[in-house]
C-alpha beads as a LAMMPS data file, in Angstrom:
LAMMPS data file: protein, C-alpha beads

235 atoms
234 bonds

1 atom types
1 bond types

-500.0 500.0 xlo xhi
-500.0 500.0 ylo yhi
-500.0 500.0 zlo zhi

Masses

1 110.0

Atoms # bond

1 1 1 405.783 393.417 323.891
2 1 1 406.489 391.186 326.888
3 1 1 403.797 389.633 329.049
4 1 1 405.456 391.341 332.029
5 1 1 404.794 394.745 330.503
6 1 1 401.156 393.801 329.869
7 1 1 400.772 392.899 333.537
8 1 1 402.541 396.033 334.792
9 1 1 400.460 398.268 332.521
10 1 1 397.158 396.728 333.551
11 1 1 397.921 396.758 337.273
12 1 1 399.238 400.306 337.131
13 1 1 396.097 401.573 335.428
14 1 1 393.823 399.752 337.871
15 1 1 395.674 400.702 341.040
16 1 1 396.499 404.288 340.158
17 1 1 393.122 405.136 338.641
18 1 1 392.103 406.223 335.164
19 1 1 391.864 409.960 335.839
20 1 1 392.674 412.200 338.787
21 1 1 389.473 412.725 340.751
22 1 1 390.572 416.229 341.676
23 1 1 390.050 417.459 338.126
24 1 1 386.413 416.442 337.914
25 1 1 384.732 414.861 334.889
26 1 1 381.651 415.324 332.729
27 1 1 379.625 412.113 332.576
28 1 1 378.590 411.481 328.979
29 1 1 376.116 408.648 328.360
30 1 1 374.317 407.392 325.254
31 1 1 372.667 404.234 323.895
32 1 1 373.217 402.599 320.532
33 1 1 372.482 399.515 318.456
34 1 1 374.250 397.660 315.658
35 1 1 373.590 394.626 313.493
36 1 1 376.459 392.509 312.191
37 1 1 378.590 394.564 309.815
38 1 1 377.128 397.909 310.919
39 1 1 379.094 400.790 312.438
40 1 1 378.033 403.159 315.211
41 1 1 379.642 406.594 315.585
42 1 1 378.949 409.374 318.083
43 1 1 380.773 412.740 318.152
44 1 1 382.120 413.621 321.589
45 1 1 383.878 416.889 320.810
46 1 1 385.225 418.754 317.811
47 1 1 388.296 416.555 318.074
48 1 1 387.083 413.114 319.258
49 1 1 384.488 410.584 318.098
50 1 1 383.343 407.326 319.699
51 1 1 383.325 404.539 317.115
52 1 1 382.040 400.969 317.418
53 1 1 383.698 399.680 314.275
54 1 1 382.719 396.422 312.562
55 1 1 385.547 393.945 312.011
56 1 1 385.607 390.450 310.543
57 1 1 384.378 388.673 313.694
58 1 1 382.405 391.366 315.545
59 1 1 383.210 394.939 316.587
60 1 1 386.018 396.992 318.092
61 1 1 385.513 399.881 320.517
62 1 1 387.460 402.903 319.295
63 1 1 387.838 406.594 320.127
64 1 1 389.267 408.341 317.109
65 1 1 390.530 411.816 316.381
66 1 1 388.416 413.679 313.822
67 1 1 390.128 413.623 310.445
68 1 1 392.872 411.289 311.654
69 1 1 393.956 408.102 309.948
70 1 1 392.066 404.991 310.992
71 1 1 395.026 403.552 312.923
72 1 1 395.211 406.553 315.275
73 1 1 392.982 405.123 317.979
74 1 1 392.861 406.959 321.316
75 1 1 391.350 403.925 323.082
76 1 1 393.662 401.234 321.757
77 1 1 396.830 403.021 322.859
78 1 1 395.521 403.491 326.422
79 1 1 393.874 400.093 327.021
80 1 1 396.385 397.260 327.529
81 1 1 397.125 394.487 326.903
82 1 1 398.060 395.117 323.269
83 1 1 397.825 392.614 320.415
84 1 1 396.003 390.231 322.726
85 1 1 392.658 389.618 324.405
86 1 1 391.399 393.096 325.180
87 1 1 388.136 394.653 326.486
88 1 1 387.928 396.763 323.317
89 1 1 387.354 393.638 321.195
90 1 1 383.747 392.472 321.012
91 1 1 384.825 389.677 318.704
92 1 1 385.195 385.922 318.486
93 1 1 388.971 386.247 318.152
94 1 1 391.433 384.538 320.524
95 1 1 389.156 381.543 321.041
96 1 1 386.179 383.518 322.344
97 1 1 382.744 382.174 321.430
98 1 1 379.793 384.461 320.667
99 1 1 378.367 383.734 324.126
100 1 1 381.688 384.772 325.694
101 1 1 381.602 388.072 323.806
102 1 1 378.176 388.803 325.300
103 1 1 379.041 387.511 328.786
104 1 1 382.085 389.809 329.111
105 1 1 379.878 392.633 330.282
106 1 1 380.409 395.475 330.899
107 1 1 383.640 396.394 329.128
108 1 1 385.934 398.898 330.862
109 1 1 388.500 400.877 328.863
110 1 1 390.671 404.000 328.862
111 1 1 391.295 406.547 326.117
112 1 1 393.540 409.529 325.480
113 1 1 391.862 412.950 325.221
114 1 1 394.970 414.919 324.219
115 1 1 394.533 414.692 320.461
116 1 1 397.984 416.115 319.808
117 1 1 399.550 413.101 321.520
118 1 1 397.596 410.320 319.810
119 1 1 399.810 409.977 316.749
120 1 1 402.975 409.805 318.837
121 1 1 401.505 407.159 321.140
122 1 1 400.435 405.159 318.092
123 1 1 404.093 405.154 317.026
124 1 1 405.022 404.011 320.539
125 1 1 402.612 401.094 320.200
126 1 1 404.230 400.137 316.907
127 1 1 407.652 400.428 318.541
128 1 1 406.915 397.953 321.348
129 1 1 405.474 395.513 318.813
130 1 1 408.636 395.716 316.676
131 1 1 410.882 392.810 317.674
132 1 1 413.837 394.505 315.977
133 1 1 413.457 397.832 317.833
134 1 1 416.418 398.974 319.981
135 1 1 415.827 398.119 323.673
136 1 1 416.209 401.713 324.867
137 1 1 413.618 402.987 322.388
138 1 1 411.256 400.141 323.236
139 1 1 411.608 400.899 326.963
140 1 1 410.800 404.584 326.413
141 1 1 407.760 403.649 324.324
142 1 1 406.539 401.231 327.014
143 1 1 406.775 403.957 329.657
144 1 1 404.776 406.359 327.484
145 1 1 402.033 403.771 326.942
146 1 1 401.869 402.908 330.647
147 1 1 401.403 406.614 331.412
148 1 1 398.639 406.842 328.787
149 1 1 396.835 403.856 330.344
150 1 1 397.233 405.255 333.857
151 1 1 396.115 408.809 333.158
152 1 1 393.654 408.291 330.312
153 1 1 389.948 409.062 330.512
154 1 1 387.660 406.187 331.500
155 1 1 384.885 404.538 329.497
156 1 1 382.417 401.688 329.820
157 1 1 380.334 399.820 327.270
158 1 1 377.475 397.785 328.741
159 1 1 375.577 395.309 326.567
160 1 1 371.832 395.808 327.125
161 1 1 370.662 393.077 324.738
162 1 1 372.158 390.796 322.107
163 1 1 371.176 388.276 319.445
164 1 1 373.689 385.557 318.695
165 1 1 374.307 382.164 317.167
166 1 1 376.091 380.330 320.020
167 1 1 379.413 378.661 319.348
168 1 1 379.688 374.915 319.823
169 1 1 383.227 374.933 321.239
170 1 1 384.053 374.580 324.922
171 1 1 384.885 377.765 326.786
172 1 1 388.593 378.554 326.963
173 1 1 390.252 379.424 330.309
174 1 1 390.956 382.958 329.061
175 1 1 387.289 383.513 328.242
176 1 1 386.168 381.989 331.531
177 1 1 388.287 384.535 333.406
178 1 1 386.289 387.509 332.098
179 1 1 383.027 386.243 330.571
180 1 1 380.999 385.694 333.741
181 1 1 377.734 387.523 333.033
182 1 1 375.995 385.209 330.580
183 1 1 372.884 384.701 332.719
184 1 1 372.529 388.360 333.701
185 1 1 372.998 389.871 330.228
186 1 1 369.745 389.905 328.198
187 1 1 370.186 387.932 324.982
188 1 1 368.387 385.850 322.390
189 1 1 369.853 382.747 320.787
190 1 1 369.064 382.509 317.060
191 1 1 369.655 379.921 314.370
192 1 1 372.322 380.285 311.673
193 1 1 371.206 381.980 308.480
194 1 1 369.804 380.000 305.570
195 1 1 372.407 377.719 304.085
196 1 1 374.749 378.101 307.049
197 1 1 375.553 375.812 309.945
198 1 1 376.692 376.469 313.491
199 1 1 380.429 377.004 314.004
200 1 1 382.828 376.480 316.887
201 1 1 382.930 380.195 317.717
202 1 1 379.415 381.214 316.644
203 1 1 378.428 384.752 315.643
204 1 1 377.040 387.825 317.380
205 1 1 374.242 389.043 315.120
206 1 1 373.277 392.285 316.879
207 1 1 373.915 394.353 319.981
208 1 1 372.112 397.016 321.963
209 1 1 374.428 398.848 324.320
210 1 1 374.984 401.824 326.596
211 1 1 378.223 403.788 326.574
212 1 1 379.309 405.853 329.590
213 1 1 382.353 408.107 329.329
214 1 1 383.936 410.206 332.054
215 1 1 385.401 413.151 330.140
216 1 1 387.887 415.508 331.848
217 1 1 386.613 419.054 332.263
218 1 1 389.473 420.247 330.085
219 1 1 387.855 418.656 327.005
220 1 1 385.581 420.985 325.035
221 1 1 382.573 418.716 324.483
222 1 1 380.106 418.851 321.612
223 1 1 377.018 420.979 322.194
224 1 1 374.962 417.849 322.946
225 1 1 377.087 417.135 326.029
226 1 1 377.743 420.598 327.442
227 1 1 375.068 420.150 330.126
228 1 1 376.445 416.723 331.142
229 1 1 376.624 416.218 334.889
230 1 1 379.869 417.099 336.641
231 1 1 381.006 414.096 338.699
232 1 1 384.115 412.689 340.292
233 1 1 386.388 410.937 337.849
234 1 1 386.720 407.151 338.316
235 1 1 389.415 405.950 340.688

Bonds

1 1 1 2
2 1 2 3
3 1 3 4
4 1 4 5
5 1 5 6
6 1 6 7
7 1 7 8
8 1 8 9
9 1 9 10
10 1 10 11
11 1 11 12
12 1 12 13
13 1 13 14
14 1 14 15
15 1 15 16
16 1 16 17
17 1 17 18
18 1 18 19
19 1 19 20
20 1 20 21
21 1 21 22
22 1 22 23
23 1 23 24
24 1 24 25
25 1 25 26
26 1 26 27
27 1 27 28
28 1 28 29
29 1 29 30
30 1 30 31
31 1 31 32
32 1 32 33
33 1 33 34
34 1 34 35
35 1 35 36
36 1 36 37
37 1 37 38
38 1 38 39
39 1 39 40
40 1 40 41
41 1 41 42
42 1 42 43
43 1 43 44
44 1 44 45
45 1 45 46
46 1 46 47
47 1 47 48
48 1 48 49
49 1 49 50
50 1 50 51
51 1 51 52
52 1 52 53
53 1 53 54
54 1 54 55
55 1 55 56
56 1 56 57
57 1 57 58
58 1 58 59
59 1 59 60
60 1 60 61
61 1 61 62
62 1 62 63
63 1 63 64
64 1 64 65
65 1 65 66
66 1 66 67
67 1 67 68
68 1 68 69
69 1 69 70
70 1 70 71
71 1 71 72
72 1 72 73
73 1 73 74
74 1 74 75
75 1 75 76
76 1 76 77
77 1 77 78
78 1 78 79
79 1 79 80
80 1 80 81
81 1 81 82
82 1 82 83
83 1 83 84
84 1 84 85
85 1 85 86
86 1 86 87
87 1 87 88
88 1 88 89
89 1 89 90
90 1 90 91
91 1 91 92
92 1 92 93
93 1 93 94
94 1 94 95
95 1 95 96
96 1 96 97
97 1 97 98
98 1 98 99
99 1 99 100
100 1 100 101
101 1 101 102
102 1 102 103
103 1 103 104
104 1 104 105
105 1 105 106
106 1 106 107
107 1 107 108
108 1 108 109
109 1 109 110
110 1 110 111
111 1 111 112
112 1 112 113
113 1 113 114
114 1 114 115
115 1 115 116
116 1 116 117
117 1 117 118
118 1 118 119
119 1 119 120
120 1 120 121
121 1 121 122
122 1 122 123
123 1 123 124
124 1 124 125
125 1 125 126
126 1 126 127
127 1 127 128
128 1 128 129
129 1 129 130
130 1 130 131
131 1 131 132
132 1 132 133
133 1 133 134
134 1 134 135
135 1 135 136
136 1 136 137
137 1 137 138
138 1 138 139
139 1 139 140
140 1 140 141
141 1 141 142
142 1 142 143
143 1 143 144
144 1 144 145
145 1 145 146
146 1 146 147
147 1 147 148
148 1 148 149
149 1 149 150
150 1 150 151
151 1 151 152
152 1 152 153
153 1 153 154
154 1 154 155
155 1 155 156
156 1 156 157
157 1 157 158
158 1 158 159
159 1 159 160
160 1 160 161
161 1 161 162
162 1 162 163
163 1 163 164
164 1 164 165
165 1 165 166
166 1 166 167
167 1 167 168
168 1 168 169
169 1 169 170
170 1 170 171
171 1 171 172
172 1 172 173
173 1 173 174
174 1 174 175
175 1 175 176
176 1 176 177
177 1 177 178
178 1 178 179
179 1 179 180
180 1 180 181
181 1 181 182
182 1 182 183
183 1 183 184
184 1 184 185
185 1 185 186
186 1 186 187
187 1 187 188
188 1 188 189
189 1 189 190
190 1 190 191
191 1 191 192
192 1 192 193
193 1 193 194
194 1 194 195
195 1 195 196
196 1 196 197
197 1 197 198
198 1 198 199
199 1 199 200
200 1 200 201
201 1 201 202
202 1 202 203
203 1 203 204
204 1 204 205
205 1 205 206
206 1 206 207
207 1 207 208
208 1 208 209
209 1 209 210
210 1 210 211
211 1 211 212
212 1 212 213
213 1 213 214
214 1 214 215
215 1 215 216
216 1 216 217
217 1 217 218
218 1 218 219
219 1 219 220
220 1 220 221
221 1 221 222
222 1 222 223
223 1 223 224
224 1 224 225
225 1 225 226
226 1 226 227
227 1 227 228
228 1 228 229
229 1 229 230
230 1 230 231
231 1 231 232
232 1 232 233
233 1 233 234
234 1 234 235
């Protein structure tokens, strides 16, 4: 996928708004905690689940369809840029240090709530990543993904506290552009585990966080959320 498409998709989503305010949203909010390697899951409806999934170098924010394959991610397809630095990745990938992961706070993202469309949009994401794909098919897939980013539901993950082994590397320009809340995000610096030494990127050992989701009224929420406050959807 071209850098131009990344830029268009991001600007379109930001300028147009995540969800139409006229529809109204239910504000769903919950806290969670994970240690390195642990997963956190929270059902949102009969069809959707929030998932903070452990990966090799941290965690990935996901919204998955119940019973769907792991690669059918309703957040990934609606939160550009793809295959790049992304607010869904709480990881030390792409040159981010552990302190940059914590300082990029909060994380804003979009996700698709139409479960029937998730699989097709996942194929669109694969299409734009396929260098051998026909241009007309790639263009159609790009348009579908831009629409998903523009009209998807809105979410936020805010880090409330963190424990980390800081990385020794200098901050990259890409990290500096987004990781600006190091001093205002509660955190504790810890030493590497026994027999280990500090690394260039460091490691995030644990997180405490708060997730806020603005769910369209059309989504049938789980019983836990049926009394959630009705608010305007984010612009």
